[in-house]
Each structure stands twice: as structure tokens, then as C-alpha cells.
C-alpha positions as CSV (number, residue, x, y, z in Angstrom):
1,M,-79.6,-118.3,2.7
2,K,-82.8,-119.4,1.0
3,S,-81.1,-119.2,-2.4
4,L,-78.9,-122.1,-1.6
5,D,-81.9,-124.4,-1.6
6,T,-82.8,-123.6,-5.2
7,P,-82.2,-126.6,-7.5
8,Y,-80.1,-126.0,-10.6
9,D,-79.2,-128.3,-13.5
10,T,-75.9,-126.7,-14.3
11,L,-74.8,-125.0,-11.1
12,R,-74.0,-126.1,-7.6
13,L,-74.2,-123.5,-4.7
14,T,-72.5,-123.9,-1.3
15,E,-71.7,-121.7,1.6
16,P,-68.3,-122.8,3.0
17,A,-68.0,-119.8,5.3
18,P,-70.5,-117.2,6.5
19,G,-71.3,-114.7,3.8
20,V,-69.3,-116.6,1.1
21,V,-71.2,-118.4,-1.6
22,V,-69.3,-120.7,-4.0
23,V,-71.0,-121.1,-7.4
24,T,-69.6,-124.1,-9.2
25,L,-70.3,-124.6,-12.9
26,D,-71.3,-128.3,-12.7
27,R,-71.0,-130.0,-16.1
28,P,-67.6,-131.6,-15.7
29,D,-68.2,-134.2,-18.4
30,R,-68.5,-131.3,-20.9
31,L,-65.7,-129.2,-19.3
32,N,-68.5,-127.0,-17.9
33,A,-69.4,-125.8,-21.4
34,M,-72.2,-123.2,-21.6
35,T,-75.8,-124.0,-22.7
36,T,-78.9,-121.9,-22.8
37,T,-79.9,-123.6,-19.6
38,M,-76.7,-122.5,-17.9
39,F,-77.1,-118.9,-19.2
40,D,-80.7,-118.8,-17.7
41,E,-79.5,-120.3,-14.4
42,L,-76.5,-117.9,-14.1
43,E,-78.9,-115.0,-14.5
44,A,-81.4,-116.5,-12.0
45,M,-78.6,-117.2,-9.5
46,A,-77.2,-113.7,-9.7
47,T,-80.7,-112.2,-9.2
48,A,-81.5,-114.5,-6.3
49,L,-78.2,-113.9,-4.5
50,D,-78.5,-110.2,-5.0
51,D,-81.6,-110.4,-2.8
52,E,-79.7,-112.1,0.0
53,D,-78.3,-109.5,2.5
54,D,-76.2,-112.3,4.1
55,C,-74.3,-112.9,0.8
56,R,-71.1,-110.9,0.9
57,V,-68.9,-112.5,-1.7
58,V,-69.5,-114.8,-4.6
59,V,-66.8,-117.2,-5.8
60,L,-67.2,-118.7,-9.3
61,T,-65.3,-121.9,-10.2
62,G,-65.7,-125.0,-12.3
63,A,-66.2,-128.7,-11.4
64,G,-63.5,-131.1,-12.6
65,R,-60.5,-130.0,-14.6
66,A,-61.9,-127.0,-16.5
67,F,-63.3,-123.6,-15.5
68,C,-65.5,-123.3,-18.6
69,A,-64.8,-124.4,-22.1
70,G,-67.1,-121.8,-23.7
71,Y,-70.3,-122.5,-25.6
72,D,-71.2,-126.2,-25.9
73,L,-70.5,-127.3,-29.4
74,D,-73.5,-129.6,-29.4
75,E,-75.8,-126.6,-29.1
76,A,-73.6,-124.5,-31.4
77,E,-74.4,-126.8,-34.3
78,E,-77.9,-125.4,-34.5
79,L,-76.8,-121.7,-34.5
80,P,-76.5,-121.4,-38.3
81,T,-80.1,-122.7,-38.7
82,L,-81.5,-119.9,-36.5
83,G,-82.9,-116.8,-38.2
84,P,-81.5,-113.4,-37.5
85,L,-83.9,-112.6,-34.7
86,G,-83.6,-116.1,-33.3
87,M,-79.8,-115.8,-33.1
88,L,-80.1,-112.3,-31.6
89,D,-82.4,-113.7,-28.9
90,R,-79.9,-116.5,-28.2
91,Q,-77.0,-114.0,-28.0
92,E,-79.0,-111.6,-25.7
93,R,-79.9,-114.4,-23.3
94,A,-76.2,-115.2,-22.9
95,A,-75.3,-111.5,-22.6
96,R,-78.0,-111.0,-19.9
97,A,-76.5,-113.8,-17.9
98,L,-73.0,-112.4,-17.8
99,L,-74.3,-108.8,-17.3
100,A,-76.2,-110.2,-14.3
101,V,-73.1,-111.7,-12.8
102,R,-71.0,-108.6,-13.4
103,S,-73.7,-106.4,-11.9
104,M,-74.1,-108.2,-8.6
105,R,-73.8,-105.8,-5.8
106,V,-71.2,-107.9,-3.9
107,P,-67.7,-108.8,-5.2
108,V,-67.4,-111.7,-7.6
109,V,-64.2,-113.7,-7.5
110,A,-63.4,-116.2,-10.2
111,A,-61.3,-119.2,-9.1
112,V,-60.1,-120.3,-12.5
113,N,-59.1,-123.9,-12.0
114,G,-58.6,-124.9,-15.6
115,A,-59.4,-123.9,-19.2
116,A,-61.4,-120.7,-19.6
117,A,-62.1,-120.5,-23.3
118,G,-64.4,-118.3,-25.4
119,G,-67.5,-117.6,-23.4
120,G,-65.7,-119.1,-20.4
121,L,-63.0,-116.4,-20.7
122,S,-65.8,-113.8,-20.9
123,L,-67.3,-115.2,-17.7
124,A,-64.0,-115.0,-15.9
125,L,-63.6,-111.4,-17.1
126,A,-67.1,-110.6,-15.7
127,A,-65.7,-111.2,-12.2
128,D,-64.2,-108.4,-10.2
129,I,-61.1,-110.5,-9.3
130,R,-59.5,-113.5,-10.9
131,L,-57.3,-116.1,-9.2
132,A,-55.9,-118.9,-11.2
133,S,-54.4,-122.3,-10.7
134,T,-51.2,-123.3,-12.5
135,A,-53.5,-125.5,-14.6
136,A,-55.5,-122.5,-15.8
137,R,-55.3,-121.4,-19.4
138,F,-57.2,-118.6,-21.2
139,N,-58.2,-118.6,-24.9
140,A,-60.2,-116.1,-26.9
141,A,-60.7,-118.6,-29.7
142,F,-63.6,-117.0,-31.5
143,V,-61.6,-116.3,-34.7
144,R,-60.8,-120.0,-34.9
145,I,-64.4,-120.9,-35.4
146,G,-65.4,-118.0,-37.7
147,L,-66.7,-115.7,-35.0
148,S,-65.6,-112.3,-33.5
149,A,-63.9,-111.8,-30.2
150,G,-66.5,-109.1,-29.6
151,D,-68.6,-111.6,-27.6
152,L,-70.2,-111.4,-24.2
153,G,-68.2,-108.3,-23.2
154,A,-64.7,-109.8,-23.9
155,S,-63.6,-107.0,-26.2
156,W,-64.6,-104.3,-23.6
157,L,-63.4,-106.0,-20.5
158,L,-60.1,-107.5,-21.7
159,T,-59.0,-104.3,-23.3
160,R,-59.5,-102.4,-20.1
161,L,-57.8,-105.1,-18.1
162,I,-54.6,-105.7,-20.1
163,G,-54.6,-103.0,-22.7
164,P,-55.5,-102.8,-26.4
165,A,-52.2,-104.1,-27.9
166,A,-52.1,-107.3,-25.8
167,T,-55.8,-107.9,-26.3
168,S,-55.5,-107.5,-30.1
169,E,-52.7,-110.0,-30.3
170,I,-54.5,-112.6,-28.2
171,C,-57.8,-112.1,-30.0
172,F,-56.4,-112.0,-33.5
173,T,-54.3,-115.2,-33.1
174,G,-56.7,-117.1,-30.8
175,R,-53.7,-118.5,-28.9
176,L,-53.6,-119.9,-25.4
177,V,-52.5,-117.8,-22.5
178,E,-51.0,-119.9,-19.7
179,A,-51.4,-119.0,-16.1
180,E,-48.0,-117.4,-15.5
181,E,-48.4,-115.2,-18.6
182,A,-51.9,-114.3,-17.5
183,L,-50.4,-113.1,-14.2
184,S,-47.7,-111.0,-15.9
185,L,-50.4,-109.4,-18.1
186,G,-52.6,-108.6,-15.2
187,L,-55.3,-110.9,-16.4
188,V,-55.3,-112.7,-13.0
189,N,-54.3,-111.4,-9.6
190,S,-52.4,-114.5,-8.4
191,V,-51.5,-118.1,-9.3
192,S,-51.8,-121.0,-6.9
193,E,-51.2,-124.7,-7.0
194,P,-54.3,-126.6,-8.0
195,D,-54.9,-128.0,-4.6
196,A,-54.5,-124.6,-3.0
197,L,-56.6,-122.5,-5.3
198,L,-60.0,-122.7,-3.6
199,D,-58.4,-122.2,-0.1
200,D,-56.5,-119.2,-1.4
201,T,-59.7,-117.8,-2.9
202,L,-61.7,-118.4,0.3
203,A,-59.0,-116.6,2.3
204,L,-59.3,-113.6,0.0
205,A,-63.1,-113.8,0.3
206,A,-62.8,-113.8,4.1
207,S,-60.6,-110.7,4.0
208,I,-63.4,-109.0,2.0
209,V,-66.2,-110.2,4.4
210,A,-64.3,-108.7,7.3
211,N,-65.0,-105.2,6.0
212,S,-68.0,-103.0,6.0
213,P,-70.7,-104.5,3.6
214,G,-71.9,-101.1,2.5
215,G,-68.3,-99.8,2.0
216,V,-67.4,-102.8,-0.2
217,Q,-70.6,-102.7,-2.2
218,L,-70.3,-98.9,-2.9
219,S,-66.6,-99.4,-3.7
220,K,-67.6,-101.9,-6.3
221,R,-70.2,-99.6,-7.7
222,A,-67.8,-96.7,-8.0
223,L,-65.1,-98.8,-9.6
224,Q,-67.4,-100.2,-12.2
225,A,-69.3,-97.0,-12.9
226,N,-66.1,-95.0,-13.3
227,L,-64.8,-97.3,-15.9
228,E,-67.5,-95.8,-18.1
229,T,-67.4,-92.3,-16.8
230,A,-66.1,-89.8,-19.3
231,S,-64.5,-87.3,-17.0
232,Y,-62.6,-86.9,-13.7
233,A,-65.3,-84.4,-12.5
234,A,-68.1,-87.0,-13.1
235,A,-66.1,-89.6,-11.2
236,L,-65.7,-87.3,-8.2
237,E,-69.4,-86.6,-8.2
238,L,-70.2,-90.3,-8.0
239,E,-67.6,-90.8,-5.3
240,N,-68.9,-87.9,-3.3
241,R,-72.4,-89.3,-3.2
242,G,-71.2,-92.7,-2.1
243,Q,-69.2,-91.3,0.8
244,A,-72.1,-89.1,1.9
245,L,-74.4,-92.0,1.9
246,L,-72.1,-94.3,3.9
247,T,-71.6,-91.8,6.7
248,R,-75.4,-92.0,7.3
249,G,-75.0,-95.7,8.3
250,E,-73.8,-97.4,11.4
251,D,-70.6,-99.0,10.2
252,M,-68.4,-95.9,10.0
253,S,-69.2,-95.0,13.6
254,E,-68.6,-98.6,14.7
255,A,-65.2,-98.6,12.9
256,L,-64.2,-95.3,14.7
257,A,-65.3,-96.7,18.1
258,A,-63.5,-99.9,17.5
259,F,-60.3,-98.0,16.6
260,K,-60.5,-96.0,19.8
261,E,-61.2,-99.1,21.9
262,K,-58.5,-101.2,20.2
263,R,-60.8,-103.9,19.1
264,R,-62.0,-105.4,15.8
265,P,-65.1,-103.7,14.5
266,I,-68.4,-105.5,14.1
267,F,-70.0,-104.5,10.9
268,T,-73.7,-105.0,10.2
269,G,-74.3,-103.1,7.0
270,R,-77.0,-101.1,8.6
């Protein structure tokens, strides 16, 4: 993939298996804290990988002992000095980055290897699936620094993921949620030992890559769009269009032929 050759200051991209791109937040000395550069690079990365037909799954993780500690406090010191429009611009740059990650056409899996706090929690929530290590901990700490938990999509995504009551308690107190509690709440899909987290995530990614590219991508589109659809009838309409479109491609015919011939299908996405 051409996108893997793009140099980044805050990200590191690798392809450990065909179709699987691991995007590592690469500021371990700062617990992978977010900066304006990281926001710009996350948006650029998401846009570039979206143009790669060979990219089938994106894995997000952090270098070192943290996933992402949120906004870098060194940069945060200047926020009170920004005017209203300057602060809005800064906030919108960050929001565009997370929207770009969430809107990628392929599944995004977060391998949460350590602390995911503030904006780091929001980034994990922007993924379609979250796997955690036993060292992971989650924290919507905004109220502890005089800010709102309505930040970078956290209030919308977390409420839909674990419900309004649990979200309210976590956001109003700013307390830590350890990995096992995150699993019980449905915040993460599974918990692994730290040394096994990436292998477990790559195994999940491989099981996704084994399926029809178009089927996976339109499944993601339907799941995300129908979170915001106001009615059952509207959801059915969107699903109908997706299924009709997919039957025009080659993968469904290939799957049926493979079933009859008792072999594994070879999907092309065409």
C-alpha cells in the first residue's frame, strides 16, 4: 500500500498481514497524548487509507504503556488564551480527525493497551470494536479539569454503547474504569493479557479479512447509519439498498459456488 510509505511525526503504520494496517500512536514519552499535529495526521491517515482498496481492517493502538492519555497538557496551557473562534477552530480540527477515523469504510478495531483518557477515550469509542489488555483503563476525566464530557463524540458514542445511566455516572465522577469493568459494561469486546493483546486483535482482523470486502463495508455503513435513523422503516430502506447493490457484484456468486463445491470462497470485492 502506498499509504504506508507516508511519513508521520506522531503515527507509525505497518501491515503485519495482508489487508490489515496497524496504526500506532507513537508518542510513548508523552503517553501518546494528542496534539494538533496528531489530529491532522489522524485525519490524513484515515483519508489516505480509505483510498487503498487493499486495506481491509485498521487496528489502532498505542506505543509503550498507554493507548492515549488525551490532549497533551503542554498544548492545553494555551487554550485559555485563544479567542472564541480560535478555540472553535482547534476543537473542530480535533473533531474532524475522530470523525475521519470513525467514518472509514473499513472496520476500525482499537487495541487498547493502556490508559485511554479524555480524548483518548473518545478515540477508542470512534472505533467499531474495542479489545483491551488487562492494563487498560478508561477515564472521561473532563470534569476534573473544568471541561465537559461532551467532547469529540464521547457523549454520543458512550451513551449508545453502555447506556445513559452508566455513562452519566462515569462522566459526572470522572473515575477510572478498569478493564474487567469495561468488559462487563460492554465498553470493550474482550480482555487479553498484555502480551497477547495485539495477537488477539490481529486474529480478529484476520477473521474479518476472510469475508467479502463489500459485505463488510456495507455492513459497517448500515450499522453506523441506523444508529442515527429515526425509524424501523427507514432502517429497512437503507438495508434493502445495500443488499440489492451487493447482489450485483461477484462475491455473492463466488460464495454460493464455493459452498456447492465445498471449498473456501475467494473474495475480490469486485
